[in-house]
Predicted model as a PDB file, atoms N, CA, C, CB and O in Angstrom, pLDDT in the B-factor column:
MODEL        1                                                                  
ATOM      1  N   HIS A   1      11.432 -19.587  -8.640  1.00 82.00           N  
ATOM      2  CA  HIS A   1      11.107 -20.509  -9.436  1.00 82.00           C  
ATOM      3  C   HIS A   1      11.979 -21.248 -10.103  1.00 82.00           C  
ATOM      4  CB  HIS A   1      10.434 -20.104 -10.136  1.00 82.00           C  
ATOM      5  O   HIS A   1      13.158 -20.982  -9.868  1.00 82.00           O  
ATOM      6  N   PRO A   2      11.744 -22.175 -10.934  1.00 84.00           N  
ATOM      7  CA  PRO A   2      12.604 -23.269 -11.578  1.00 84.00           C  
ATOM      8  C   PRO A   2      12.621 -22.580 -12.984  1.00 84.00           C  
ATOM      9  CB  PRO A   2      11.929 -24.960 -11.540  1.00 84.00           C  
ATOM     10  O   PRO A   2      13.049 -23.362 -13.833  1.00 84.00           O  
ATOM     11  N   TRP A   3      12.376 -21.683 -13.350  1.00 86.00           N  
ATOM     12  CA  TRP A   3      12.491 -21.068 -14.633  1.00 86.00           C  
ATOM     13  C   TRP A   3      13.198 -19.612 -14.773  1.00 86.00           C  
ATOM     14  CB  TRP A   3      11.136 -20.985 -15.130  1.00 86.00           C  
ATOM     15  O   TRP A   3      13.044 -18.764 -13.894  1.00 86.00           O  
ATOM     16  N   GLU A   4      13.796 -19.431 -15.656  1.00 91.00           N  
ATOM     17  CA  GLU A   4      14.438 -17.960 -15.983  1.00 91.00           C  
ATOM     18  C   GLU A   4      13.136 -17.078 -16.358  1.00 91.00           C  
ATOM     19  CB  GLU A   4      15.662 -17.990 -17.413  1.00 91.00           C  
ATOM     20  O   GLU A   4      12.015 -17.577 -16.463  1.00 91.00           O  
ATOM     21  N   HIS A   5      13.405 -15.772 -16.539  1.00 90.00           N  
ATOM     22  CA  HIS A   5      12.503 -15.021 -16.954  1.00 90.00           C  
ATOM     23  C   HIS A   5      13.408 -13.309 -17.025  1.00 90.00           C  
ATOM     24  CB  HIS A   5      11.119 -15.264 -15.855  1.00 90.00           C  
ATOM     25  O   HIS A   5      14.302 -12.809 -16.343  1.00 90.00           O  
ATOM     26  N   GLU A   6      12.593 -12.832 -18.233  1.00 95.00           N  
ATOM     27  CA  GLU A   6      13.637 -11.608 -18.709  1.00 95.00           C  
ATOM     28  C   GLU A   6      12.282 -10.630 -18.409  1.00 95.00           C  
ATOM     29  CB  GLU A   6      14.479 -11.635 -20.702  1.00 95.00           C  
ATOM     30  O   GLU A   6      11.121 -10.971 -18.634  1.00 95.00           O  
ATOM     31  N   VAL A   7      12.730  -9.301 -17.835  1.00 96.00           N  
ATOM     32  CA  VAL A   7      11.917  -8.451 -17.510  1.00 96.00           C  
ATOM     33  C   VAL A   7      12.217  -7.065 -18.363  1.00 96.00           C  
ATOM     34  CB  VAL A   7      11.978  -8.370 -16.060  1.00 96.00           C  
ATOM     35  O   VAL A   7      13.353  -6.599 -18.277  1.00 96.00           O  
ATOM     36  N   PHE A   8      11.451  -6.541 -19.004  1.00 97.00           N  
ATOM     37  CA  PHE A   8      11.538  -5.271 -19.714  1.00 97.00           C  
ATOM     38  C   PHE A   8      10.796  -4.320 -19.017  1.00 97.00           C  
ATOM     39  CB  PHE A   8      11.079  -5.337 -21.092  1.00 97.00           C  
ATOM     40  O   PHE A   8       9.623  -4.523 -18.706  1.00 97.00           O  
ATOM     41  N   ILE A   9      11.602  -2.949 -18.658  1.00 97.00           N  
ATOM     42  CA  ILE A   9      11.037  -1.962 -17.794  1.00 97.00           C  
ATOM     43  C   ILE A   9      10.755  -1.055 -18.742  1.00 97.00           C  
ATOM     44  CB  ILE A   9      11.871  -1.437 -16.654  1.00 97.00           C  
ATOM     45  O   ILE A   9      11.605  -0.532 -19.463  1.00 97.00           O  
ATOM     46  N   LEU A  10       9.196  -0.770 -18.788  1.00 97.00           N  
ATOM     47  CA  LEU A  10       8.528   0.143 -19.504  1.00 97.00           C  
ATOM     48  C   LEU A  10       8.461   1.557 -19.048  1.00 97.00           C  
ATOM     49  CB  LEU A  10       7.353  -0.307 -19.643  1.00 97.00           C  
ATOM     50  O   LEU A  10       8.505   2.506 -19.831  1.00 97.00           O  
ATOM     51  N   ALA A  11       8.339   1.680 -17.598  1.00 97.00           N  
ATOM     52  CA  ALA A  11       8.340   3.118 -17.352  1.00 97.00           C  
ATOM     53  C   ALA A  11       8.482   2.979 -15.681  1.00 97.00           C  
ATOM     54  CB  ALA A  11       6.844   3.989 -17.997  1.00 97.00           C  
ATOM     55  O   ALA A  11       8.071   1.997 -15.063  1.00 97.00           O  
ATOM     56  N   GLY A  12       9.189   4.231 -15.014  1.00 97.00           N  
ATOM     57  CA  GLY A  12       9.621   4.052 -13.644  1.00 97.00           C  
ATOM     58  C   GLY A  12      10.883   3.764 -13.360  1.00 97.00           C  
ATOM     59  O   GLY A  12      11.671   3.606 -14.292  1.00 97.00           O  
ATOM     60  N   SER A  13      11.239   3.661 -12.241  1.00 97.00           N  
ATOM     61  CA  SER A  13      12.666   3.109 -11.934  1.00 97.00           C  
ATOM     62  C   SER A  13      12.427   2.517 -10.533  1.00 97.00           C  
ATOM     63  CB  SER A  13      13.951   4.323 -11.949  1.00 97.00           C  
ATOM     64  O   SER A  13      11.373   2.589  -9.900  1.00 97.00           O  
ATOM     65  N   GLY A  14      13.854   1.773 -10.051  1.00 97.00           N  
ATOM     66  CA  GLY A  14      13.758   1.363  -8.993  1.00 97.00           C  
ATOM     67  C   GLY A  14      14.993   0.450  -8.945  1.00 97.00           C  
ATOM     68  O   GLY A  14      16.055   0.775  -9.476  1.00 97.00           O  
ATOM     69  N   PHE A  15      14.788  -0.845  -8.206  1.00 97.00           N  
ATOM     70  CA  PHE A  15      16.198  -2.054  -8.235  1.00 97.00           C  
ATOM     71  C   PHE A  15      15.620  -3.332  -7.968  1.00 97.00           C  
ATOM     72  CB  PHE A  15      17.521  -1.840  -6.939  1.00 97.00           C  
ATOM     73  O   PHE A  15      14.621  -3.626  -7.311  1.00 97.00           O  
ATOM     74  N   VAL A  16      16.417  -4.022  -8.585  1.00 96.00           N  
ATOM     75  CA  VAL A  16      16.198  -5.623  -8.295  1.00 96.00           C  
ATOM     76  C   VAL A  16      17.049  -5.823  -7.105  1.00 96.00           C  
ATOM     77  CB  VAL A  16      16.690  -6.721  -9.593  1.00 96.00           C  
ATOM     78  O   VAL A  16      18.130  -5.240  -7.023  1.00 96.00           O  
ATOM     79  N   ARG A  17      16.600  -6.658  -6.126  1.00 95.00           N  
ATOM     80  CA  ARG A  17      17.522  -7.191  -5.044  1.00 95.00           C  
ATOM     81  C   ARG A  17      17.720  -8.500  -5.130  1.00 95.00           C  
ATOM     82  CB  ARG A  17      17.088  -6.957  -3.742  1.00 95.00           C  
ATOM     83  O   ARG A  17      16.776  -9.174  -5.541  1.00 95.00           O  
ATOM     84  N   ASP A  18      18.885  -9.120  -4.794  1.00 91.00           N  
ATOM     85  CA  ASP A  18      19.035 -10.441  -4.781  1.00 91.00           C  
ATOM     86  C   ASP A  18      19.577 -10.808  -3.570  1.00 91.00           C  
ATOM     87  CB  ASP A  18      19.756 -10.891  -5.814  1.00 91.00           C  
ATOM     88  O   ASP A  18      19.713  -9.811  -2.861  1.00 91.00           O  
ATOM     89  N   GLU A  19      20.021 -12.037  -2.927  1.00 90.00           N  
ATOM     90  CA  GLU A  19      20.461 -12.221  -1.749  1.00 90.00           C  
ATOM     91  C   GLU A  19      21.742 -11.453  -1.287  1.00 90.00           C  
ATOM     92  CB  GLU A  19      20.596 -13.502  -1.666  1.00 90.00           C  
ATOM     93  O   GLU A  19      22.050 -11.330  -0.102  1.00 90.00           O  
ATOM     94  N   ASP A  20      22.522 -10.902  -2.428  1.00 92.00           N  
ATOM     95  CA  ASP A  20      23.978 -10.337  -2.158  1.00 92.00           C  
ATOM     96  C   ASP A  20      23.829  -8.624  -2.371  1.00 92.00           C  
ATOM     97  CB  ASP A  20      25.224 -11.098  -3.391  1.00 92.00           C  
ATOM     98  O   ASP A  20      24.523  -7.848  -1.714  1.00 92.00           O  
ATOM     99  N   SER A  21      22.986  -8.237  -3.220  1.00 94.00           N  
ATOM    100  CA  SER A  21      23.181  -6.763  -3.671  1.00 94.00           C  
ATOM    101  C   SER A  21      21.807  -6.425  -4.192  1.00 94.00           C  
ATOM    102  CB  SER A  21      24.394  -6.530  -4.864  1.00 94.00           C  
ATOM    103  O   SER A  21      20.764  -7.076  -4.127  1.00 94.00           O  
ATOM    104  N   LYS A  22      22.068  -5.214  -4.742  1.00 95.00           N  
ATOM    105  CA  LYS A  22      20.591  -4.675  -5.527  1.00 95.00           C  
ATOM    106  C   LYS A  22      21.360  -3.942  -6.756  1.00 95.00           C  
ATOM    107  CB  LYS A  22      19.388  -3.356  -4.437  1.00 95.00           C  
ATOM    108  O   LYS A  22      22.497  -3.472  -6.718  1.00 95.00           O  
ATOM    109  N   THR A  23      20.551  -3.958  -7.746  1.00 95.00           N  
ATOM    110  CA  THR A  23      21.090  -3.417  -8.901  1.00 95.00           C  
ATOM    111  C   THR A  23      19.920  -2.304  -9.423  1.00 95.00           C  
ATOM    112  CB  THR A  23      21.445  -4.662  -9.993  1.00 95.00           C  
ATOM    113  O   THR A  23      18.738  -2.623  -9.552  1.00 95.00           O  
ATOM    114  N   PRO A  24      20.306  -1.307  -9.627  1.00 97.00           N  
ATOM    115  CA  PRO A  24      19.415   0.029 -10.127  1.00 97.00           C  
ATOM    116  C   PRO A  24      19.044  -0.588 -11.724  1.00 97.00           C  
ATOM    117  CB  PRO A  24      20.532   1.842 -10.157  1.00 97.00           C  
ATOM    118  O   PRO A  24      19.713  -1.298 -12.474  1.00 97.00           O  
ATOM    119  N   PHE A  25      17.660   0.026 -11.876  1.00 97.00           N  
ATOM    120  CA  PHE A  25      17.105   0.011 -13.293  1.00 97.00           C  
ATOM    121  C   PHE A  25      16.031   1.085 -13.656  1.00 97.00           C  
ATOM    122  CB  PHE A  25      16.480  -1.350 -13.546  1.00 97.00           C  
ATOM    123  O   PHE A  25      15.320   1.587 -12.785  1.00 97.00           O  
ATOM    124  N   GLY A  26      15.957   1.358 -14.742  1.00 97.00           N  
ATOM    125  CA  GLY A  26      15.098   2.567 -15.293  1.00 97.00           C  
ATOM    126  C   GLY A  26      14.423   2.092 -16.545  1.00 97.00           C  
ATOM    127  O   GLY A  26      14.610   1.002 -17.085  1.00 97.00           O  
ATOM    128  N   GLU A  27      13.536   3.137 -16.977  1.00 97.00           N  
ATOM    129  CA  GLU A  27      12.890   2.700 -18.391  1.00 97.00           C  
ATOM    130  C   GLU A  27      13.688   2.581 -19.300  1.00 97.00           C  
ATOM    131  CB  GLU A  27      11.957   3.516 -18.950  1.00 97.00           C  
ATOM    132  O   GLU A  27      14.592   3.378 -19.549  1.00 97.00           O  
ATOM    133  N   GLY A  28      13.382   1.345 -20.025  1.00 97.00           N  
ATOM    134  CA  GLY A  28      14.305   1.128 -21.293  1.00 97.00           C  
ATOM    135  C   GLY A  28      15.057  -0.110 -20.926  1.00 97.00           C  
ATOM    136  O   GLY A  28      15.284  -0.883 -21.857  1.00 97.00           O  
ATOM    137  N   ASP A  29      15.559  -0.494 -19.526  1.00 98.00           N  
ATOM    138  CA  ASP A  29      16.287  -1.374 -19.180  1.00 98.00           C  
ATOM    139  C   ASP A  29      15.539  -2.908 -19.304  1.00 98.00           C  
ATOM    140  CB  ASP A  29      16.732  -0.947 -17.884  1.00 98.00           C  
ATOM    141  O   ASP A  29      14.332  -3.141 -19.367  1.00 98.00           O  
ATOM    142  N   VAL A  30      16.559  -3.765 -19.315  1.00 97.00           N  
ATOM    143  CA  VAL A  30      16.108  -5.314 -19.509  1.00 97.00           C  
ATOM    144  C   VAL A  30      16.871  -6.074 -18.197  1.00 97.00           C  
ATOM    145  CB  VAL A  30      16.710  -6.040 -21.218  1.00 97.00           C  
ATOM    146  O   VAL A  30      18.072  -5.892 -17.995  1.00 97.00           O  
ATOM    147  N   VAL A  31      16.115  -6.870 -17.405  1.00 96.00           N  
ATOM    148  CA  VAL A  31      16.802  -7.407 -16.168  1.00 96.00           C  
ATOM    149  C   VAL A  31      16.355  -9.074 -16.553  1.00 96.00           C  
ATOM    150  CB  VAL A  31      16.112  -6.642 -14.449  1.00 96.00           C  
ATOM    151  O   VAL A  31      15.266  -9.573 -16.836  1.00 96.00           O  
ATOM    152  N   PHE A  32      17.589  -9.590 -16.433  1.00 95.00           N  
ATOM    153  CA  PHE A  32      17.663 -11.193 -16.566  1.00 95.00           C  
ATOM    154  C   PHE A  32      17.635 -11.962 -15.174  1.00 95.00           C  
ATOM    155  CB  PHE A  32      19.079 -11.630 -17.335  1.00 95.00           C  
ATOM    156  O   PHE A  32      18.482 -11.811 -14.294  1.00 95.00           O  
ATOM    157  N   VAL A  33      16.546 -12.803 -15.109  1.00 94.00           N  
ATOM    158  CA  VAL A  33      16.534 -13.346 -13.592  1.00 94.00           C  
ATOM    159  C   VAL A  33      17.030 -14.728 -13.757  1.00 94.00           C  
ATOM    160  CB  VAL A  33      14.985 -13.345 -12.809  1.00 94.00           C  
ATOM    161  O   VAL A  33      16.424 -15.341 -14.636  1.00 94.00           O  
ATOM    162  N   ALA A  34      17.840 -15.301 -13.237  1.00 93.00           N  
ATOM    163  CA  ALA A  34      18.340 -16.782 -13.673  1.00 93.00           C  
ATOM    164  C   ALA A  34      17.184 -17.815 -12.840  1.00 93.00           C  
ATOM    165  CB  ALA A  34      20.231 -17.117 -13.071  1.00 93.00           C  
ATOM    166  O   ALA A  34      16.583 -17.382 -11.856  1.00 93.00           O  
ATOM    167  N   PRO A  35      16.989 -19.034 -13.293  1.00 92.00           N  
ATOM    168  CA  PRO A  35      16.344 -19.817 -12.480  1.00 92.00           C  
ATOM    169  C   PRO A  35      16.630 -20.124 -11.220  1.00 92.00           C  
ATOM    170  CB  PRO A  35      16.254 -20.707 -12.946  1.00 92.00           C  
ATOM    171  O   PRO A  35      17.805 -20.451 -11.053  1.00 92.00           O  
ATOM    172  N   GLU A  36      15.755 -20.129  -9.998  1.00 92.00           N  
ATOM    173  CA  GLU A  36      16.114 -20.357  -8.707  1.00 92.00           C  
ATOM    174  C   GLU A  36      16.730 -19.228  -7.996  1.00 92.00           C  
ATOM    175  CB  GLU A  36      16.928 -21.413  -8.677  1.00 92.00           C  
ATOM    176  O   GLU A  36      17.225 -19.325  -6.872  1.00 92.00           O  
ATOM    177  N   GLU A  37      16.672 -17.982  -8.808  1.00 93.00           N  
ATOM    178  CA  GLU A  37      17.563 -16.934  -8.163  1.00 93.00           C  
ATOM    179  C   GLU A  37      16.696 -16.256  -7.369  1.00 93.00           C  
ATOM    180  CB  GLU A  37      18.307 -15.968  -9.108  1.00 93.00           C  
ATOM    181  O   GLU A  37      15.737 -15.724  -7.928  1.00 93.00           O  
ATOM    182  N   LYS A  38      16.834 -16.136  -6.003  1.00 93.00           N  
ATOM    183  CA  LYS A  38      15.815 -15.135  -5.131  1.00 93.00           C  
ATOM    184  C   LYS A  38      16.109 -13.621  -5.617  1.00 93.00           C  
ATOM    185  CB  LYS A  38      16.128 -15.245  -3.302  1.00 93.00           C  
ATOM    186  O   LYS A  38      17.258 -13.221  -5.801  1.00 93.00           O  
ATOM    187  N   HIS A  39      15.002 -12.845  -5.800  1.00 94.00           N  
ATOM    188  CA  HIS A  39      14.871 -11.664  -6.237  1.00 94.00           C  
ATOM    189  C   HIS A  39      13.811 -11.043  -5.847  1.00 94.00           C  
ATOM    190  CB  HIS A  39      14.945 -11.629  -7.378  1.00 94.00           C  
ATOM    191  O   HIS A  39      12.869 -11.689  -5.388  1.00 94.00           O  
ATOM    192  N   GLN A  40      13.755  -9.485  -5.972  1.00 95.00           N  
ATOM    193  CA  GLN A  40      12.540  -8.803  -5.622  1.00 95.00           C  
ATOM    194  C   GLN A  40      12.863  -7.520  -6.435  1.00 95.00           C  
ATOM    195  CB  GLN A  40      12.259  -8.600  -3.946  1.00 95.00           C  
ATOM    196  O   GLN A  40      14.014  -7.118  -6.605  1.00 95.00           O  
ATOM    197  N   PHE A  41      11.599  -6.823  -6.991  1.00 95.00           N  
ATOM    198  CA  PHE A  41      11.649  -5.675  -7.758  1.00 95.00           C  
ATOM    199  C   PHE A  41      11.229  -4.722  -6.727  1.00 95.00           C  
ATOM    200  CB  PHE A  41      10.788  -5.695  -9.061  1.00 95.00           C  
ATOM    201  O   PHE A  41      10.321  -5.016  -5.949  1.00 95.00           O  
ATOM    202  N   VAL A  42      11.858  -3.560  -6.676  1.00 96.00           N  
ATOM    203  CA  VAL A  42      11.491  -2.570  -5.750  1.00 96.00           C  
ATOM    204  C   VAL A  42      11.327  -1.001  -6.586  1.00 96.00           C  
ATOM    205  CB  VAL A  42      12.699  -2.588  -4.531  1.00 96.00           C  
ATOM    206  O   VAL A  42      12.224  -0.489  -7.255  1.00 96.00           O  
ATOM    207  N   ASN A  43      10.097  -0.472  -6.378  1.00 97.00           N  
ATOM    208  CA  ASN A  43      10.097   0.710  -7.108  1.00 97.00           C  
ATOM    209  C   ASN A  43      10.405   1.928  -6.017  1.00 97.00           C  
ATOM    210  CB  ASN A  43       8.661   0.854  -7.901  1.00 97.00           C  
ATOM    211  O   ASN A  43       9.811   2.085  -4.950  1.00 97.00           O  
ATOM    212  N   ASP A  44      11.287   2.603  -6.452  1.00 94.00           N  
ATOM    213  CA  ASP A  44      11.773   3.471  -5.368  1.00 94.00           C  
ATOM    214  C   ASP A  44      11.848   4.956  -5.985  1.00 94.00           C  
ATOM    215  CB  ASP A  44      13.259   2.938  -4.801  1.00 94.00           C  
ATOM    216  O   ASP A  44      12.610   5.851  -5.621  1.00 94.00           O  
ATOM    217  N   GLY A  45      10.875   5.009  -7.009  1.00 89.00           N  
ATOM    218  CA  GLY A  45      10.682   6.362  -7.697  1.00 89.00           C  
ATOM    219  C   GLY A  45       9.039   6.827  -7.295  1.00 89.00           C  
ATOM    220  O   GLY A  45       8.220   6.153  -6.669  1.00 89.00           O  
ATOM    221  N   ASP A  46       8.873   8.157  -7.858  1.00 92.00           N  
ATOM    222  CA  ASP A  46       7.521   8.705  -7.268  1.00 92.00           C  
ATOM    223  C   ASP A  46       6.505   8.286  -8.409  1.00 92.00           C  
ATOM    224  CB  ASP A  46       7.522  10.490  -6.971  1.00 92.00           C  
ATOM    225  O   ASP A  46       5.357   8.714  -8.289  1.00 92.00           O  
ATOM    226  N   THR A  47       6.803   7.509  -9.480  1.00 95.00           N  
ATOM    227  CA  THR A  47       5.646   7.296 -10.516  1.00 95.00           C  
ATOM    228  C   THR A  47       5.355   5.750 -10.317  1.00 95.00           C  
ATOM    229  CB  THR A  47       6.103   7.701 -12.216  1.00 95.00           C  
ATOM    230  O   THR A  47       5.933   5.176  -9.395  1.00 95.00           O  
ATOM    231  N   THR A  48       4.466   5.034 -11.159  1.00 96.00           N  
ATOM    232  CA  THR A  48       4.143   3.794 -11.124  1.00 96.00           C  
ATOM    233  C   THR A  48       5.083   2.843 -12.021  1.00 96.00           C  
ATOM    234  CB  THR A  48       2.784   3.753 -11.476  1.00 96.00           C  
ATOM    235  O   THR A  48       5.179   3.117 -13.218  1.00 96.00           O  
ATOM    236  N   LEU A  49       5.706   1.857 -11.553  1.00 96.00           N  
ATOM    237  CA  LEU A  49       6.441   1.007 -12.079  1.00 96.00           C  
ATOM    238  C   LEU A  49       6.068   0.044 -13.113  1.00 96.00           C  
ATOM    239  CB  LEU A  49       6.842   0.487 -11.221  1.00 96.00           C  
ATOM    240  O   LEU A  49       5.628  -1.031 -12.706  1.00 96.00           O  
ATOM    241  N   ARG A  50       6.158   0.218 -14.316  1.00 97.00           N  
ATOM    242  CA  ARG A  50       5.676  -0.846 -15.351  1.00 97.00           C  
ATOM    243  C   ARG A  50       6.564  -1.585 -15.931  1.00 97.00           C  
ATOM    244  CB  ARG A  50       5.009  -0.353 -16.384  1.00 97.00           C  
ATOM    245  O   ARG A  50       7.618  -1.075 -16.311  1.00 97.00           O  
ATOM    246  N   PHE A  51       6.284  -3.022 -16.120  1.00 96.00           N  
ATOM    247  CA  PHE A  51       7.209  -3.864 -16.795  1.00 96.00           C  
ATOM    248  C   PHE A  51       6.423  -4.961 -17.452  1.00 96.00           C  
ATOM    249  CB  PHE A  51       8.268  -4.412 -15.847  1.00 96.00           C  
ATOM    250  O   PHE A  51       5.266  -5.204 -17.109  1.00 96.00           O  
ATOM    251  N   ILE A  52       7.078  -5.655 -18.441  1.00 96.00           N  
ATOM    252  CA  ILE A  52       6.857  -7.003 -18.813  1.00 96.00           C  
ATOM    253  C   ILE A  52       7.526  -7.799 -18.484  1.00 96.00           C  
ATOM    254  CB  ILE A  52       6.800  -7.235 -19.831  1.00 96.00           C  
ATOM    255  O   ILE A  52       8.726  -7.542 -18.583  1.00 96.00           O  
ATOM    256  N   CYS A  53       7.116  -9.225 -17.903  1.00 93.00           N  
ATOM    257  CA  CYS A  53       7.969 -10.367 -17.522  1.00 93.00           C  
ATOM    258  C   CYS A  53       7.575 -11.317 -18.526  1.00 93.00           C  
ATOM    259  CB  CYS A  53       7.788 -10.914 -16.028  1.00 93.00           C  
ATOM    260  O   CYS A  53       6.425 -11.422 -18.951  1.00 93.00           O  
ATOM    261  N   LEU A  54       8.702 -12.107 -18.950  1.00 91.00           N  
ATOM    262  CA  LEU A  54       8.731 -12.800 -20.142  1.00 91.00           C  
ATOM    263  C   LEU A  54       9.120 -14.297 -19.532  1.00 91.00           C  
ATOM    264  CB  LEU A  54       9.823 -12.103 -21.281  1.00 91.00           C  
ATOM    265  O   LEU A  54      10.065 -14.386 -18.747  1.00 91.00           O  
ATOM    266  N   VAL A  55       8.625 -15.055 -19.785  1.00 87.00           N  
ATOM    267  CA  VAL A  55       8.994 -16.716 -19.264  1.00 87.00           C  
ATOM    268  C   VAL A  55       9.024 -17.687 -20.289  1.00 87.00           C  
ATOM    269  CB  VAL A  55       7.899 -17.364 -18.235  1.00 87.00           C  
ATOM    270  O   VAL A  55       7.977 -18.218 -20.662  1.00 87.00           O  
ATOM    271  N   PRO A  56      10.123 -17.973 -20.784  1.00 84.00           N  
ATOM    272  CA  PRO A  56      10.110 -18.755 -22.117  1.00 84.00           C  
ATOM    273  C   PRO A  56       9.556 -20.262 -21.735  1.00 84.00           C  
ATOM    274  CB  PRO A  56      11.748 -18.819 -22.840  1.00 84.00           C  
ATOM    275  O   PRO A  56       9.622 -20.706 -20.589  1.00 84.00           O  
ATOM    276  N   LEU A  57       9.012 -20.972 -22.828  1.00 74.00           N  
ATOM    277  CA  LEU A  57       8.554 -22.271 -22.883  1.00 74.00           C  
ATOM    278  C   LEU A  57       9.624 -23.275 -22.411  1.00 74.00           C  
ATOM    279  CB  LEU A  57       8.106 -22.556 -24.247  1.00 74.00           C  
ATOM    280  O   LEU A  57      10.828 -23.198 -22.657  1.00 74.00           O  
ATOM    281  N   GLN A  58       9.047 -24.153 -21.751  1.00 70.00           N  
ATOM    282  CA  GLN A  58      10.206 -25.399 -21.447  1.00 70.00           C  
ATOM    283  C   GLN A  58       9.508 -26.498 -22.037  1.00 70.00           C  
ATOM    284  CB  GLN A  58      10.619 -25.786 -19.707  1.00 70.00           C  
ATOM    285  O   GLN A  58       8.383 -26.891 -21.730  1.00 70.00           O  
ATOM    286  N   GLN A  59      10.400 -27.037 -23.057  1.00 67.00           N  
ATOM    287  CA  GLN A  59       9.836 -28.323 -24.008  1.00 67.00           C  
ATOM    288  C   GLN A  59       8.392 -28.049 -24.545  1.00 67.00           C  
ATOM    289  CB  GLN A  59       9.743 -29.825 -23.085  1.00 67.00           C  
ATOM    290  O   GLN A  59       7.569 -28.934 -24.779  1.00 67.00           O  
ATOM    291  N   GLY A  60       8.213 -26.844 -24.692  1.00 64.00           N  
ATOM    292  CA  GLY A  60       6.831 -26.869 -25.492  1.00 64.00           C  
ATOM    293  C   GLY A  60       5.673 -26.486 -24.457  1.00 64.00           C  
ATOM    294  O   GLY A  60       4.573 -26.190 -24.923  1.00 64.00           O  
ATOM    295  N   LYS A  61       5.872 -26.479 -23.077  1.00 66.00           N  
ATOM    296  CA  LYS A  61       4.787 -26.550 -22.097  1.00 66.00           C  
ATOM    297  C   LYS A  61       5.054 -25.448 -21.235  1.00 66.00           C  
ATOM    298  CB  LYS A  61       4.691 -27.884 -21.321  1.00 66.00           C  
ATOM    299  O   LYS A  61       6.203 -25.257 -20.838  1.00 66.00           O  
ATOM    300  N   ALA A  62       3.892 -24.530 -20.828  1.00 62.00           N  
ATOM    301  CA  ALA A  62       4.024 -23.425 -19.914  1.00 62.00           C  
ATOM    302  C   ALA A  62       4.689 -23.815 -18.744  1.00 62.00           C  
ATOM    303  CB  ALA A  62       2.779 -22.852 -19.569  1.00 62.00           C  
ATOM    304  O   ALA A  62       4.677 -24.994 -18.392  1.00 62.00           O  
ATOM    305  N   VAL A  63       5.289 -22.915 -18.086  1.00 61.00           N  
ATOM    306  CA  VAL A  63       5.989 -23.367 -16.981  1.00 61.00           C  
ATOM    307  C   VAL A  63       5.681 -22.628 -15.557  1.00 61.00           C  
ATOM    308  CB  VAL A  63       7.404 -23.243 -17.345  1.00 61.00           C  
ATOM    309  O   VAL A  63       6.304 -22.732 -14.501  1.00 61.00           O  
ATOM    310  N   CYS A  64       4.471 -21.812 -15.875  1.00 61.00           N  
ATOM    311  CA  CYS A  64       3.647 -21.174 -14.545  1.00 61.00           C  
ATOM    312  C   CYS A  64       2.577 -20.784 -15.061  1.00 61.00           C  
ATOM    313  CB  CYS A  64       4.251 -19.946 -13.722  1.00 61.00           C  
ATOM    314  O   CYS A  64       2.416 -20.725 -16.280  1.00 61.00           O  
ATOM    315  N   SER A  65       1.653 -20.447 -14.159  1.00 60.00           N  
ATOM    316  CA  SER A  65       0.270 -19.949 -14.445  1.00 60.00           C  
ATOM    317  C   SER A  65      -0.043 -18.793 -13.305  1.00 60.00           C  
ATOM    318  CB  SER A  65      -0.872 -21.262 -14.384  1.00 60.00           C  
ATOM    319  O   SER A  65       0.548 -18.686 -12.230  1.00 60.00           O  
ATOM    320  N   LEU A  66      -0.996 -18.045 -13.741  1.00 56.00           N  
ATOM    321  CA  LEU A  66      -1.473 -16.971 -12.903  1.00 56.00           C  
ATOM    322  C   LEU A  66      -2.838 -17.763 -12.083  1.00 56.00           C  
ATOM    323  CB  LEU A  66      -1.905 -15.494 -13.946  1.00 56.00           C  
ATOM    324  O   LEU A  66      -3.658 -17.033 -11.527  1.00 56.00           O  
ATOM    325  N   GLU A  67      -2.961 -18.768 -12.058  1.00 57.00           N  
ATOM    326  CA  GLU A  67      -4.276 -19.462 -11.304  1.00 57.00           C  
ATOM    327  C   GLU A  67      -3.339 -19.592  -9.784  1.00 57.00           C  
ATOM    328  CB  GLU A  67      -4.970 -21.363 -12.175  1.00 57.00           C  
ATOM    329  O   GLU A  67      -2.127 -19.653  -9.578  1.00 57.00           O  
ATOM    330  N   GLY A  68      -4.328 -19.599  -9.031  1.00 50.00           N  
ATOM    331  CA  GLY A  68      -3.724 -19.627  -7.434  1.00 50.00           C  
ATOM    332  C   GLY A  68      -3.552 -18.551  -6.876  1.00 50.00           C  
ATOM    333  O   GLY A  68      -3.696 -18.520  -5.654  1.00 50.00           O  
ATOM    334  N   GLY A  69      -3.251 -17.539  -7.477  1.00 46.00           N  
ATOM    335  CA  GLY A  69      -3.140 -16.021  -6.792  1.00 46.00           C  
ATOM    336  C   GLY A  69      -2.054 -15.757  -5.954  1.00 46.00           C  
ATOM    337  O   GLY A  69      -1.804 -14.588  -5.662  1.00 46.00           O  
ATOM    338  N   GLY A  70      -1.132 -17.002  -5.374  1.00 43.00           N  
ATOM    339  CA  GLY A  70      -0.163 -16.690  -4.503  1.00 43.00           C  
ATOM    340  C   GLY A  70       1.058 -15.819  -5.047  1.00 43.00           C  
ATOM    341  O   GLY A  70       1.291 -15.777  -6.255  1.00 43.00           O  
ATOM    342  N   PRO A  71       1.632 -15.302  -4.351  1.00 45.00           N  
ATOM    343  CA  PRO A  71       3.184 -14.646  -4.698  1.00 45.00           C  
ATOM    344  C   PRO A  71       4.153 -15.423  -5.193  1.00 45.00           C  
ATOM    345  CB  PRO A  71       3.888 -14.106  -3.555  1.00 45.00           C  
ATOM    346  O   PRO A  71       4.220 -16.540  -4.680  1.00 45.00           O  
ATOM    347  N   ALA A  72       5.029 -15.137  -6.149  1.00 46.00           N  
ATOM    348  CA  ALA A  72       6.035 -15.954  -6.466  1.00 46.00           C  
ATOM    349  C   ALA A  72       6.970 -15.854  -5.457  1.00 46.00           C  
ATOM    350  CB  ALA A  72       6.563 -15.710  -7.695  1.00 46.00           C  
ATOM    351  O   ALA A  72       7.112 -14.909  -4.681  1.00 46.00           O  
ATOM    352  N   GLU A  73       7.793 -17.194  -5.526  1.00 42.00           N  
ATOM    353  CA  GLU A  73       8.745 -17.421  -4.518  1.00 42.00           C  
ATOM    354  C   GLU A  73      10.205 -16.665  -5.046  1.00 42.00           C  
ATOM    355  CB  GLU A  73       8.871 -19.108  -4.273  1.00 42.00           C  
ATOM    356  O   GLU A  73      11.214 -16.711  -4.341  1.00 42.00           O  
TER     357      GLU A  73                                                      
ENDMDL                                                                          
END                                                                             
């Protein structure tokens, strides 16, 4: 997507994968995803992965919508 986002890991563990590497995360960690960066969050634990994903406003306008139901790119 053309916007950055910040992900706060609330529970569980796993890793975020980009085109070149994977980085582990766990409860209490924060993950920054840059605009246009290909990424995937993977739960590699035995419990539910819970997180909050924040997307900043761009010039006072929302940059994404939950309408449409399609997966994020």
